[in-house]
C-alpha atoms as one frame of an Amber mdcrd trajectory, in Angstrom:
protein
 -14.805  19.892 -13.086 -12.759  17.963 -10.752 -13.257  14.328  -9.742 -13.131
  13.958  -6.154 -12.003  10.498  -4.655 -14.177  10.227  -1.035 -13.242   7.703
   1.425 -15.454   8.658   4.316 -12.376  10.875   6.454 -11.097  14.041   7.232
  -8.512  13.867   3.920 -10.895  13.741   1.152 -13.434  15.678   3.218 -11.159
  18.622   3.059 -10.185  18.244  -0.044 -13.515  18.073  -1.650 -14.601  21.465
   1.036 -10.669  23.069  -0.318 -11.832  22.499  -4.409 -15.278  23.649  -3.550
 -14.390  27.469  -1.723 -11.759  27.668  -4.884 -15.563  28.312  -7.787 -14.456
  24.158  -9.003 -17.359  22.111 -10.050 -16.900  19.029  -7.798 -18.137  15.226
  -8.761 -17.436  12.846  -5.611 -16.307   9.040  -6.159 -16.251   6.253  -3.202
 -15.310   3.174  -4.030 -17.221  -0.307  -2.178 -13.784  -2.328  -2.148 -14.613
  -5.152   0.286 -16.944  -6.514   2.766 -16.104  -5.868   5.956 -18.991  -8.561
   7.201 -17.426 -12.111   5.374 -14.467 -12.341   7.024 -13.751  -9.575   9.313
 -14.868 -11.302  12.159 -13.144 -11.490  16.002 -12.000 -14.589  17.462 -15.367
 -15.253  18.764 -16.925 -14.554  15.927 -18.070 -10.871  16.444 -17.570  -8.012
  13.807 -14.359  -6.434  14.008 -14.741  -2.490  13.159 -13.225  -1.051  10.559
 -11.966   2.858   9.935 -11.220   2.397   6.511 -14.069   1.821   3.447 -16.536
   0.241   5.920 -20.171   1.091   5.064 -19.875   3.996   7.789 -17.558   5.918
   5.552 -19.352   5.810   2.565 -22.289   7.434   4.264 -20.418   9.860   5.622
 -19.231  10.995   2.689 -21.723  10.702   0.603 -22.916  13.550   3.864 -19.832
  15.390   3.504 -21.054  15.636  -0.038 -24.813  16.628   0.204 -23.157  18.964
   2.722 -20.932  20.880   0.355 -23.908  21.117  -2.831 -21.961  18.431  -5.382
 -23.420  14.744  -7.069 -22.412  12.053  -4.871 -21.576   8.327  -6.490 -20.540
   4.802  -5.037 -18.037   2.444  -7.258 -18.905  -1.385  -7.133 -15.381  -2.266
  -7.835 -15.423  -5.452  -4.619 -14.574  -8.172  -7.540 -11.332  -5.435  -8.907
 -10.385  -5.566  -5.045  -9.995  -9.099  -4.335  -8.522  -9.786  -7.347  -5.987
  -7.044  -7.803  -5.194  -6.531  -3.813  -6.303  -9.421  -1.869  -6.455 -12.413
  -3.704  -1.913 -11.148  -4.301  -2.136  -9.814  -1.641  -2.813 -13.790   0.119
  -0.619 -14.779  -2.402   2.290 -12.927  -1.660   2.750 -14.186   1.731   2.019
 -17.895   0.930   5.024 -17.542  -1.370   7.096 -16.215   1.898   6.873 -12.679
   0.720   5.453  -9.657   2.717   3.292  -7.419   0.413   1.970  -3.841  -0.345
  -1.404  -3.913  -0.407  -2.005  -0.223  -0.263   0.381   0.450  -3.596  -1.449
  -1.813  -5.378  -4.910  -0.001  -4.427  -3.317   3.083  -5.518  -2.624   1.578
  -9.201  -5.044  -0.697  -9.830  -8.068   0.549  -8.211  -8.442   4.099  -7.116
  -6.007   5.958  -9.951  -7.185   3.379 -12.598 -10.589   3.483 -12.166 -11.032
   7.333 -11.174  -9.509   8.427 -14.727 -11.358   6.388 -15.969 -14.784   7.717
 -14.454 -13.403  11.167 -14.636 -12.910  10.996 -18.068 -16.492   9.564 -19.300
 -18.185  12.255 -16.704 -15.945  15.206 -18.891 -13.811  16.300 -15.907 -10.161
  17.344 -15.943  -8.471  16.238 -13.016  -8.870  13.666  -9.907  -8.316  15.130
  -6.089  -7.524  12.501  -3.090  -6.579  13.595   0.553  -3.298  12.393  -0.403
   0.029  14.444   1.162   1.734  14.026  -2.327   2.650  16.909  -4.427   2.648
  16.253  -8.517   3.806  18.912 -11.201   4.923  18.637 -14.563   9.221  19.367
 -15.607   8.932  21.781 -18.797  12.765  21.217 -19.081  12.512  16.723 -19.075
   8.788  16.737 -20.317   7.503  14.640 -17.770   4.541  15.056 -14.383   6.641
  15.142 -11.434   5.555  12.713  -7.927   6.999  14.673  -4.988   6.679  14.577
  -1.452   4.520  16.101   0.368   5.613  19.730   2.783   5.056  17.362   5.829
   7.829  15.080   5.528   5.594  13.294   9.015   2.535  12.656   6.902   3.909
  11.949   3.442   2.315   9.629   1.092   4.454   9.561  -1.619   5.757   6.101
  -1.029   1.944   4.793  -2.078   2.323   6.202  -4.848   5.314   5.578  -7.126
   3.546   3.368  -9.223   0.944   6.323 -10.921   1.879   6.748 -14.347   2.525
  10.378 -16.951  -1.088   9.809 -17.495  -2.530   9.080 -14.205   0.040  11.708
 -13.040  -1.397  14.324 -14.985  -4.853  14.193 -14.183  -3.610  14.018 -10.079
  -4.664  16.766  -8.030  -3.659  16.434  -4.412  -4.845  19.777  -2.441  -3.211
  18.860   0.281   0.405  18.314  -0.310   1.404  21.329   1.362  -0.606  21.568
   5.075   0.045  19.721   8.465  -2.984  17.018   9.946  -3.624  19.493  12.350
  -4.057  22.514   9.352  -6.454  19.604   7.756  -8.797  18.993  10.582  -8.286
  22.867  11.279 -10.283  23.465   8.160 -12.614  20.510   8.147 -13.948  22.193
  11.105 -14.164  25.721   9.782 -16.409  23.846   7.433 -18.434  22.346   9.638
 -17.964  18.760   8.056 -18.624  15.626  10.355 -15.839  13.826   9.741 -13.461
  16.601  11.043 -12.022  14.747  14.255 -12.159  11.383  12.672  -9.352   8.936
  13.601  -7.353   7.694  11.184  -7.222   4.191   9.747  -3.945   2.526  11.214
  -4.359  -1.066   9.572  -4.570  -2.553   5.893  -8.364  -1.893   5.288  -9.623
  -5.173   4.957  -7.898  -6.696   8.225  -9.104  -4.060  10.677  -7.285  -5.758
  13.232  -3.833  -6.567  11.994  -4.420  -9.735  12.307  -2.925 -10.724   8.736
  -2.594 -14.544   9.640  -5.771 -15.234  10.928  -7.130 -13.424   7.808  -5.431
 -15.919   5.440  -6.693 -18.722   6.906 -10.028 -17.831   6.485  -9.827 -16.517
   3.137  -8.560 -19.960   1.805 -11.135 -21.583   4.355 -13.690 -19.938   2.445
 -12.202 -20.688  -0.790 -11.869 -24.382  -0.151 -15.809 -23.846   1.690 -17.005
 -22.160  -1.700 -16.811 -24.454  -4.963 -17.780 -21.309  -7.150 -15.347 -18.265
  -5.396 -17.115 -15.074  -5.665 -14.353 -14.127  -8.135 -12.761 -15.716 -10.864
  -8.501 -14.974 -10.420  -7.356 -17.901 -12.872  -4.295 -16.640 -12.314  -3.581
 -17.125  -8.775  -5.942 -20.204  -8.388  -5.519 -23.180  -6.641  -3.617 -20.937
  -3.399  -1.540 -23.252  -1.926  -2.414 -24.979   1.380  -0.163 -23.342   4.699
   1.930 -26.607   5.622   4.177 -27.041   8.286   7.612 -26.288   8.229  11.378
 -26.521   9.945  12.392 -23.588  11.313  16.148 -23.796  10.856  18.796 -21.777
  11.678  21.207 -20.114   8.923  23.218 -23.404   9.505  21.082 -25.575   8.986
  20.240 -27.040  12.185  16.229 -27.826  13.048  15.131 -25.737  15.812  11.503
 -26.070  16.182   8.395 -26.310  13.537   6.297 -23.752  11.895   2.346 -23.973
  11.393   2.655 -22.144   8.020   5.180 -19.436   6.292   2.592 -16.717   6.259
   3.153 -16.199   9.733   6.600 -15.066   9.832   8.168 -12.095   8.350  11.925
 -10.967   7.114  13.035  -9.581  11.381  10.450 -10.420  12.966  11.644 -11.691
  16.794   8.698 -12.439  18.763   6.189 -15.638  18.284   8.642 -17.773  17.191
   7.595 -20.034  19.448  11.710 -21.256  19.727  14.108 -21.186  22.284  17.687
 -20.110  22.033  20.420 -18.633  24.716  20.402 -15.868  22.174  17.283 -13.488
  20.625  17.270 -14.771  17.301  15.067 -13.445  13.874  13.847 -14.360  10.962
  16.141 -13.917   8.379  15.095 -15.320   5.325  11.039 -16.740   4.623  11.938
 -19.740   2.446   8.952 -20.943  -0.041  10.907 -23.580  -1.570  11.794 -25.437
   0.888   9.232 -24.544   3.519  11.243 -22.781   6.452  11.731 -20.325   8.129
  15.284 -19.260   9.039  15.968 -17.409  12.029  19.613 -16.353  12.962  21.069
 -13.579  15.291  20.987  -9.240  14.396  23.508  -9.829  12.470  22.292 -11.997
   9.738  19.621  -8.704   9.346  22.256  -6.910   7.579  22.218  -6.500   3.732
  24.158  -3.912   1.180  22.513  -5.107  -1.989  18.989  -6.048  -2.952  17.472
  -7.001  -6.558  14.219  -4.665  -7.526  11.536  -5.883  -9.596   8.695  -4.638
 -11.665  10.281  -0.578 -11.793   8.543   2.338 -12.515   9.718   4.939 -13.739
   8.561   8.562 -12.894  11.440  11.720 -12.747  13.460  10.122 -15.513  12.347
   7.865 -18.926  13.896   4.603 -17.861  17.980   3.543 -15.624  20.721   3.977
 -18.394  23.029   4.194 -15.585  24.281   4.397 -12.203  22.163   6.782  -9.899
  23.019   7.975  -6.562  19.272   8.302  -4.763  18.309   7.970  -1.035  15.701
   4.720  -0.972  12.806   3.816   1.783  12.470  -0.189   2.141   9.465   0.072
   4.036   6.665   3.203   4.553   7.841   4.121   7.844  11.554   3.327   7.450
  14.121   6.062   7.632  15.994   6.678   4.118  19.433   5.625   3.273  21.831
   6.233   0.428  22.177   4.276  -1.729  22.912   3.769  -6.140  20.876   2.004
  -7.856  22.333   0.542 -11.617  20.387  -1.154 -14.367  20.070  -5.431 -13.942
  19.347  -7.864 -15.996  15.558  -8.067 -16.824  14.979  -4.865 -16.465  15.161
  -4.895 -12.843  17.062  -2.717 -10.874  20.789  -3.818  -8.615  20.485  -1.184
  -5.537  24.069  -0.953  -3.672  23.580   0.466  -0.015  26.491   2.768   1.465
  25.211   1.850   4.158  23.700  -1.837   4.969  20.358  -2.302   5.930  18.306
  -3.936   8.316  15.162  -6.669   7.375  15.723  -5.987   3.668  11.855  -7.976
   2.884  11.105  -9.496  -0.283   7.450  -8.502  -1.236   7.796  -4.432  -0.386
   8.322  -1.474  -1.950  11.777   0.151  -2.518  11.095   3.899  -3.399  13.363
   5.895  -4.706  14.207   9.785  -4.454  16.352  12.405  -5.619  15.552  15.280
  -2.659  11.671  15.885  -2.923  11.315  14.180  -6.474  10.202  10.441  -6.366
  12.724   9.210  -9.577  10.444   5.923  -9.376  10.345   2.154  -7.303  10.203
  -1.146  -7.616   9.312  -4.455  -5.758  12.477  -5.933  -3.354  12.994  -9.356
  -4.647
């Protein structure tokens, strides 16, 4: 039996259809992660539409499961999602970092919880609609995470924190397919999600306005004497305070209204004027400053990566040449990774990279194989 993670989209629906056609016994699970009516309203209080993790998505998942003829259950993980994804997302922005919540969601919820459920129902694998591949390497004695055949849709970047146990359960039937092939299969199977549009934003911030979400989340915490989720390690979250926008030489050019509104590489919306284009080159939470400079100030050759998770190797013991992706949509760049103090990783790029951003994930590749990854500090 195979557990199928059902998001209500075309990818997970096609995953279920493929496995069903192969004769597998299936059980479907969807996750209720976030109350979309809680904070997600527009400037005038109107509800914002969501294309991911909404009640409509849960309904679509149930319809697909019923059509294909396998049992379907909804797991309420709202508390876990807020503790492990939403609150750290807010906290990271308030610390001057730019987080990657989709990685945390895959690591702590989608696979962690689904592997638990899979064990409890006696299933053998957990199938998801991710575009990636997994295989067991006999020589290394390790499960390997690999890129999708279709590089344009590859989602291995978001899965780099998966453990060996989680990878041993993982099944990615779409890893060798294109998006159009996925939609064609869903169409042929008569699935109602065949032409459903993709979500391009973080599921709990459907309009993409991160700073407004953070403001409303903090307002909700202040007005609620008993927070819905007790997050002792992250409370109290600091109040955003105005501070200075300064040049790299320390000259004050203006004021910001909270460092959570800025990220490294940002040019628009700075609210300052200068004879040449200025970019955010650093967000300094300790000094409550946004540091701006010329575009050359964004170029760096070196970075430190913390909390590494190794997949293709047990641990990093000597320098290794890899290609590195510093953002989900960034072009990869060649670099040498070396062991650093406290288990961290030093990354030295062959050529300087633009806008290396603290808080983002850095993923290391050896051709098709994900070597591992960690978090840019």
